[in-house]
N, C-alpha and C positions, 0 to 999 in steps of 0.2 A: 227337891227331889233327890233321889238315894238310889245307889249303883252297889246292888247285892255281888258276894263274889263267896258262894260258899265254896273253898277250896284251900287245903292248908298250902300258907304259902310260905318254905323257910327262908330265915333270915339270907341266906347266901342265895335266893331267888330273888330278891324282894326287887332287885332293880331290873327285871324283868315282870314286875307285878302291871295290871294294867288302872294306875294310877296317876298317866302324866296331866299335865298342865290342860289339855283339852279336854277330859273330862273333869278334872276339878271345878273348871270354869263353869260349869254347869250344876254340880252335883256333889253331894256328901257322899262320901264312899264309906261302905262298910266290909271290913275284909276278916270272915270267920276261921281263925288259926286252929280249931280243932273239925274232925272230920265229921260229916253230918249226912247220917246213913242211910237215912231213906229220904223221895221227894215230898212226905208229910211234913217230915221236921225240918226240911231245907225249905219248904214255903211258911212255916210257922217261924222260922229264923231268919228268914228274910221281910216276913211281914207284910199284912195287906197294902201296907204303904210304898211298896219298892215298885221303882216305876224300869228298873233296867238290871238286869243281871248277868254276868260274866261267867261262863259254866265249861270248867276245865276239863272235866272227866266222868260226867254223869254216865250212870250204866242202867238202869232203871227207867222206864220209860214213865215221861212228864206230863204228858196228855192231858188226863183227867186233874192231876195237882195244877194246870196252869188255869183252871179255873177258880180257884182258891185263892188267888193273884190277879184282883180284876183293876190292877193299878201299871201291872205289867206291861210294857209296850216292845222291850229288843230285849233278847238273850243273843249275847255274845258266845257263840261256843267256838272250843278252839279245834284245829282241824279241819279239812274239807267237809267233814260230814260227821253226825252225830247218829245212831242211830237211837239215841233215846228219846228224841225230841222229835215230837209228831210235826211235821212243819203245816201238813194241813190245819190238823187243830189249831196250831199257834195263826197261822194266816184268818180261820175263822174267827179268832178271838182279837183278830186285827195287832197280834204280837209279831212285830217283825225277828227275822234271824239272819243272824252274818255267823262267815266262815273264817278260818284263816291260813295261813300258807301251812306246808307239813313237809317234812322229808322224812322219808322211810329208811336211809341210810344207819342212823344210829340203832333201830330196832334189826337191822339185817346182821350189824357187827357183831350187837349182843347177842343174837340167835347163836352165832359160829363161836363167841365166849362161852355161852351157853354148853354148846357140843362139845369143844374140847375142854372145857373144866369137868363137865361130866363123865367123859372118857378117862380124865388122868386123875379125878378123884383131888380134884385140887382144895374141893372146899372141906374134905376130910383132912387131909394131909394140914393142912392149914389151922384146922381146929386140933388137932393133935400137938401139933408145935407149940398153940399156944397153951395149952395145961402141961407143957414139959415133956410130951412127948415126941418121936420121931418118927421116921416111913411107918405105916401104917401096911399098905396094899401092893399092889402092882396094879397099873396105868393100863390101859388097853389101846389099842390102835387099827380099826378094823380095816381091812385092805379096801373098801368102797362105803362111800357116803353116799347115803343116799335122800336127799330132803325130800318130804313132801308139800304139795299142795301149787295153790295157783301161782307163786311167786317164786317158783323153782329157778326161773332164770334170772332173776336179781340177783337170787344167792349166789350163781353160779360166778356171776359178773363180778359181785363184792370178794365173794371169796377165792377169787384165782390164785391167791398165794397159799390157802390153807389145801386147796385142792390139788395143788400140785404134790403138797407132800404127801397126802393121803391115798393119792390117785381113784380119788372117787369115781362115781358112773351114780348120775341123778336121774333116779324115775318119777315118777310124778302119775299124781291122777286129784281129779276135782269133777265136780259135775257138770261145770261147763268146760272144761280144758278141752281141745282138741289137737289130733294130732301133729299137725301144722305148728301153731303157738308152741305146743312140748318142744316140737325140736329146734324151731328159732331160738328157742331158750336154754337148746344143750340139751335138753332132758330126753327121755325116753317117756312117751303115753301107756301105762299101763292099768289093768282095772285095780278098783279098790282092793282085792282080795289079793291079786299081787304083790299091790305095794307092801300092806303090813306083814304076808308073810316073807318077804324076800329080802325086805330093807334093813339095815344093822342102825339106821339113826332115821326114825320118824319124826319129822316137823310139820307143825301144823303154821298155814297162814292164808288163814281167811277169815272173811267179815262176817259176824254173828249176824243171822237171818234165821227165819222163820224155819227154812231147808238144813242150815248147818248149826241149829240147836242140836246137842246129846248126837251128833253125827260120828262119833267116836264111843264106842263102850265097849262091852265085855265080849262080844265076837271078835272085835277087831284086836284086842289085845290076847286075846286065847290065839290069835294067828301067828303073833311074832315068835320071832327065835328068844331064846333063853338070855343068849347075850345080846339081844337090842337092846336099846335106847330111846325114849318118847320123850321129845322138846315141845312143849307148848309157847309160844311168845303173844297169840294172837287174842283168844280169848278165853275165859273158861270154861262158860257154858257150852261150847262147843265139844267138849269134853265130858261124859257120865265120870263124875269125878270121883263117885265111891267104886267103879268100876275098875280106874284106873289104882287107886288107893289097897284094894283087893288085889291085885294085880301084882303089885309092888310087895305086900305083904306077904304073898304068897311065892316070893321071888320068880314068877312067871317070866317075868324079863330084868333085865341086868339093872336098871335103873329110868328115872326121870328126872329132868331140869325142868322148871313151872315158874313162870313169871306173871300168870295170871289165876284167877279162882272164882268158883262159882260168888263168894263170898268177899268182899274184899273192906275194908282190913283182913288178913287171914285172921281166925279167929285165935286166942292164946292157946288153946287145946287143940286144935287142929292135925290130924296124924302127919301132914306134911312137915310139920315142924320138929318131929321126932323121927320120922323113917332114915335109917342111914344109907338107904338106897336113893334120897331123893335130894337135890340141890334147888332150893325153891329160893326167891327172889322177889320183894316186894313190887310188882310190876312197875318195873323201871327201867324195860327195853328201848323206852321214847325217852326217857329223860337223862337229856342233857343240856349242857345252859345255851348252847347257839337254838337250840328249836324251842325252847321256852321263852328264848327272846323273842322269837319269831312269833311263838302263839301269844304270849303277852304284850306285845309291840304292835301285831296286827289288832288284838282284841283290842286296844285302848283307841287306836286310830277308828276301829270303827264304829265304836261308842263315841268319839269325837265328833265323827262324822254325822253319824242318825243323831246327836243332840243338836250341830248347828243346825240342821235341815230342819228340827223339829221341834226348836227353843220357843218357836212364837206361838204354839200350840201347847205347849208344857206346863 
């Protein structure tokens, strides 16, 4: 039996990897230390003999590729849900799918970090200092911060200290948000056009789905104020990436802070790596040692439990 983990695990995270004794008692574990970009290559790398897989951060649909792994019996996914896994297809193929615990706090805190870093130009000033320079620009501090999306209430709660300093007012919109839910979260419900037209900082907090894919594009960026900033720590395809790049290149908005992209890892020649009004980070909003310990400890426990229950027929 073989457990395949197609996910890069840096040495500092090794202690949290799904390789506990409960798993090793039943299976040989193979860990891939290089990025596996497509499900086809993933299925090829794991091999047709793979029986169990640990899936940390798949972003493409795995449905049709599951059929290429006839011996696959279990997918141990991290987080409470994974849109890349077609659970009905997996069930039809007799593949069990498990999930793990999750904590949104790291991403919430990271989003506030990006907002403040973008406003103050911390990345540019640090880069200037590193090459021998000194102060470059003036930072900005709008009178009102206006996060966007279904999680506005969570961001107000976690960001209480930042808000008191910025005297922020939160406006929010999503396809499902109601006035009562917005009010309970301390936000004011507005329509989509008003949000993009009035916000000083627009942040995205939505799940990627058929309804949200491409939800933000050229019309929305055209409505934003010239001194407004855009922050995305959710999923890249929610935003028309080409439209965002064009708005940044034309200086129609002040800047963007982006942690998620259409293609990950970000290609070496991507404009986000070069634009001076972009703060880009490598999808690390959720990446903390504590959360990784939750992910991989839970995944290891899920795999071990399944193996214990099915060892007689494996």
